Each structure stands twice: as structure tokens, then as C-alpha cells.
SEVO-659666 format. One record per residue: residue in three letters; x, y, z of N, C-alpha, C in turn. Coordinates in steps of 0.001 Angstrom, whole numbers, padded with zeros to 6 digits, always signed. Layout:
ALAXYZXYZXYZ...
***
This chain:
UNK-001549-015574-018065-001834-014453-019157-000705-013526-018699UNK-000099-013038-019575+000952-011901-019683+000453-010676-020246UNK+000462-009487-019406+000054-008257-019989+001333-007430-020498UNK+001312-006938-021450+002408-006251-021920+002040-004805-021958UNK+002842-003925-021377+002544-002552-021358+003908-001787-021915UNK+003474-000568-022508+004651+000230-022717+004488+001501-021931UNK+005446+001864-021060+005194+002879-020132+005469+004160-020926UNK+005065+005411-020468+005339+006605-020961+006722+006903-020937UNK+007267+007429-022149+008725+007900-022261+009140+008946-021330UNK+010228+008905-020789+010704+010175-020339+012138+010437-020934UNK+012138+011554-021611+013170+011713-022390+013265+010841-023584UNK+014222+010151-023975+014432+009183-025010+014293+007783-024478UNK+013960+007571-023078+014032+006279-022521+012519+005634-022443UNK+012375+004534-023077+011088+003899-022977+011302+002578-022358UNK+010342+002206-021433+010579+001008-020833+009300+000045-021100UNK+009612-001247-021589+008731-002300-021748+008740-003149-020475UNK+007424-003341-020009+007315-004111-018851+006348-005132-019019UNK+006422-006255-018324+005494-007282-018361+005135-007603-016938UNK+004020-007104-016350+003757-007242-015055+002213-007391-014813UNK+001852-007583-013642+000419-007778-013179-000084-006351-013084UNK-001307-005974-013443-001827-004748-013083-001990-004517-011598UNK-001956-003328-011137-002144-003189-009768-003490-003560-009197UNK-003564-004320-008162-004899-004701-007499-004655-005079-006193UNK-005678-005090-005219-005575-005642-003966-006548-006651-003579UNK-006299-007770-002937-007083-008645-002381-007408-008456-000930UNK-008595-008395-000436-009017-008148+000876-009514-009319+001484UNK-009019-009576+002831-009624-010704+003474-009871-010225+005025UNK-010971-010610+005652-011301-010289+006794-011507-011434+007847UNK-011187-011191+009120-011414-012370+010003-011614-011755+011368UNK-011833-012482+012321-011955-012087+013746-010920-012922+014489UNK-010064-012262+015220-009127-012972+016010-009425-012403+017479UNK-009920-013329+018344-010401-012874+019510-011530-012014+019400UNK-011392-010870+019882-012662-009879+019686-012385-008754+018722UNK-011234-008898+018124-010693-007916+017090-011018-008403+015641UNK-011513-007527+014907-011682-007615+013468-010367-007394+012798UNK-009888-008302+011869-008559-008040+011232-008834-008162+009761UNK-008410-007009+009046-008784-006823+007645-007204-006896+007001UNK-006919-007829+006230-005708-007701+005459-005863-007589+003982UNK-005120-006342+003648-005001-005966+002316-003812-006244+001533UNK-003961-007123+000609-002679-007613-000057-002628-006881-001425UNK-001494-006059-001545-001268-005282-002782-000520-005893-003549UNK-000694-005810-005004+000063-006487-006010+000192-005485-007066UNK+001511-005375-007555+001938-004543-008683+002486-003275-008237UNK+002474-002148-009026+003086-000928-008758+002112+000068-007991UNK+002430+000387-006815+001735+001483-006002+002263+002884-006476UNK+001620+003412-007419+002008+004701-008020+001078+005598-008220UNK+001337+006816-008783+000308+007877-009061-001059+007357-009613UNK-000942+006563-010680-002162+006038-011338-002973+005066-010406UNK-002387+004381-009505-003036+003302-008709-003294+003400-007312UNK-002673+004763-006754-002802+004786-005296-004127+004995-004908UNK-004973+005775-005668-006347+005976-005389-007199+004682-005185UNK-006808+003531-005855-007488+002217-005600-007284+001779-004146UNK-005972+001930-003784-005779+001522-002421-006441+002364-001349UNK-006397+003731-001684-007012+004501-000675-008495+004299-000671UNK-009166+003999-001777-010684+003697-001929-011104+002398-001044UNK-010166+001426-001073-010339+000105-000254-010199+000377+001235UNK-009146+001145+001404-008740+001133+002957-009439+002061+003851UNK-009591+003342+003233-010319+004558+003923-011482+004159+004581UNK-012462+003386+003941-013746+003035+004493-013627+002039+005719UNK-012577+001387+005688-012285+000270+006785-011827+001021+008216UNK-011342+002178+008104-010915+002750+009293-011843+003034+010281UNK-013051+003731+010027-013974+004054+010922-014709+002611+011677UNK-014415+001517+010897-015147+000135+011373-014211-000298+012498UNK-013039+000165+012722-012104-000239+013929-011469-001459+013588UNK-010844-002028+014583-010091-003422+014496-008639-003081+013989UNK-008017-004053+013457-006780-003933+012778-006737-004049+011257UNK-006082-003159+010573-005884-003118+009156-004461-003470+008840UNK-004163-004551+008187-002903-004945+007710-002666-004791+006325UNK-001773-003920+005863-001602-003687+004411-000251-004630+004062UNK-000419-005572+003313+000669-006417+002830+001288-005965+001626UNK+002421-005637+001626+003189-005175+000511+004271-006077-000148UNK+004069-007378+000153+005117-008092-000393+005099-008274-001868UNK+004066-008062-002428+003897-008215-004033+003898-006911-004652UNK+004330-005848-003985+004446-004382-004571+005854-004277-005144UNK+005861-004002-006719+006978-004043-007328+007695-002686-007434UNK+006983-001515-007071+007499-000356-007110+006591+000551-006349UNK+007171+001555-005698+006410+002559-004856+006906+003941-005208UNK+006027+004931-005803+006317+006322-006088+005977+007223-004930UNK+006271+008336-005012+005899+009294-003962+004427+009402-003674UNK+003583+009312-004719+002068+009453-004485+001759+008148-003666UNK+002327+006984-003959+001911+005684-003406+002447+005862-001900UNK+003749+006389-001671+004036+006628-000251+003125+007656+000425UNK+002832+008772-000282+001872+009721+000361+000583+009048+000834UNK-000006+008145+000029-001254+007499+000222-001004+006532+001517UNK+000075+005841+001635+000159+005166+002840+000324+006008+004004UNK+000988+006958+003912+001151+007943+005106-000292+008518+005400UNK-001073+008973+004361-002378+009460+004753-003125+008442+005378UNK-003054+007289+005029-004028+006237+005626-003567+005881+007010UNK-002223+006000+007358-001807+005800+008529-002270+006833+009456UNK-002217+008097+008996-002295+009216+009833-003971+009308+010172UNK-004728+008858+009151-006213+008646+009304-006466+007792+010353UNK-005872+006575+010358-006136+005673+011354-005682+006123+012716UNK-004692+006825+012891-004183+007338+014095-005175+008364+014648UNK-005601+009187+013835-006598+010282+014181-007901+009832+014665UNK-008421+008838+013877-009759+008053+014103-009769+007527+015528UNK-008495+006778+015792-008406+006134+017067-009271+004808+017169UNK-009845+004401+016058-010701+003153+016183-009954+001972+015793UNK-008804+002161+015173-008137+000890+014521-006679+001188+014508UNK-005820-000070+014297-004381+000104+013971-004208-000250+012469UNK-003283+000394+011926-003020+000183+010529-001459-000140+010450UNK-001153-001374+010029+000155-001755+009988+000562-002272+008577UNK+001851-001967+008301+002415-002321+007089+003365-003565+007267UNK+003146-004698+006402+003921-005827+006603+004563-006327+005249UNK+005495-007105+005480+006256-007749+004386+006682-006816+003249UNK+007432-005738+003944+007951-004706+003133+009361-005124+002471UNK+009287-004799+001173+010478-005175+000295+011794-004374+000854UNK+012934-004914+000628+014069-003929+001007+013972-002654+000448UNK+013549-002497-000812+013552-001219-001442+012489-000229-000767UNK+011351-000864-000215+010426+000038+000477+010969+000289+001789UNK+011434-000697+002371+012167-000326+003708+013158+000821+003567UNK+013954+000763+002639+014917+001828+002463+014138+003217+002232UNK+013233+003108+001350+012426+004356+001136+011848+004976+002318UNK+011236+004230+003231+010813+004568+004486+011979+005163+005435UNK+013091+004597+005452+014181+004985+006167+014778+006341+005615UNK+014841+006505+004259+015400+007730+003730+014449+008924+003963UNK+013156+008598+003971+012220+009568+004162+011735+009795+005720UNK+012472+009257+006529+012396+009287+008158+010871+008929+008415UNK+010309+007944+007800+008946+007540+008124+008932+006198+008680UNK+010130+005568+009082+010092+004278+009688+009446+004337+011094UNK+009646+005377+011745+008995+005356+013149+007519+005652+013081UNK+006916+006188+012072+005462+006512+011882+004835+005118+011611UNK+005476+004322+010922+004931+002993+010529+005280+001972+011438UNK+006242+002139+012331+006340+001209+013475+005550+001428+014777UNK+004709+002449+014749+003817+002626+015760+002530+002104+015782
***
């Protein structure tokens, strides 16, 4: 099934897109004695969708273990999406109960992290 959306216009430019709505798949397993939760994101991680990721990941942090956020199918990341990822990472560091790792970053997301000097935050 294809979903057609017409995005809000900016100036005179209107973009027609055909893409999957943002959603996350969550899988949990135990590796050794460590709980591993993988959150696979699909679609655009933007202002309108970042709250969904936060609502999924934030309650996992106090449970401990390892949280892996897979961004291989994220087609676009805006400043609020990036801010959400930063907030989740900082929460994980401050809680001290778990590790939060980003994996399968697209070249565009890698470049965004480099330009915003956030590469070192997410490699720790």
C-alpha cells in the first residue's frame, strides 16, 4: 500500500511524497545477562514524529541494559528529531542504568552529527 501525502508548503514550493509514516519496531532479547532492546525507526524523524520515539525509548532507560536505536530506515532527520536523540542519550548517561547506541546511520545522519559536533556524544 502506498500512502500519498502533500507536505505543508514553504513559500511557493510544495512537495509530494510517497513514503511510509514514521513508526518504530521494538524487539527485546537477553544476551548473556544483559537485556538488549532494539528500536528500529522507519520514516521521517521530525517535529511531528519525534515524540513517538521519545515515548517508546524514555521508559526503557530506567530498566537498564542496552538500548539500540537503528536508524537505517530513517529517511529524514530534522532539528527536533536530533534533539530527541540527544535528550535520550543524555538521559541514559545520567541514569547510569543503561547504554544507548545509535546504529546503521545513513551518510546524511552521520554528516549531521559531524556538523553539529555530536559524533563524540554518540560514540561513547
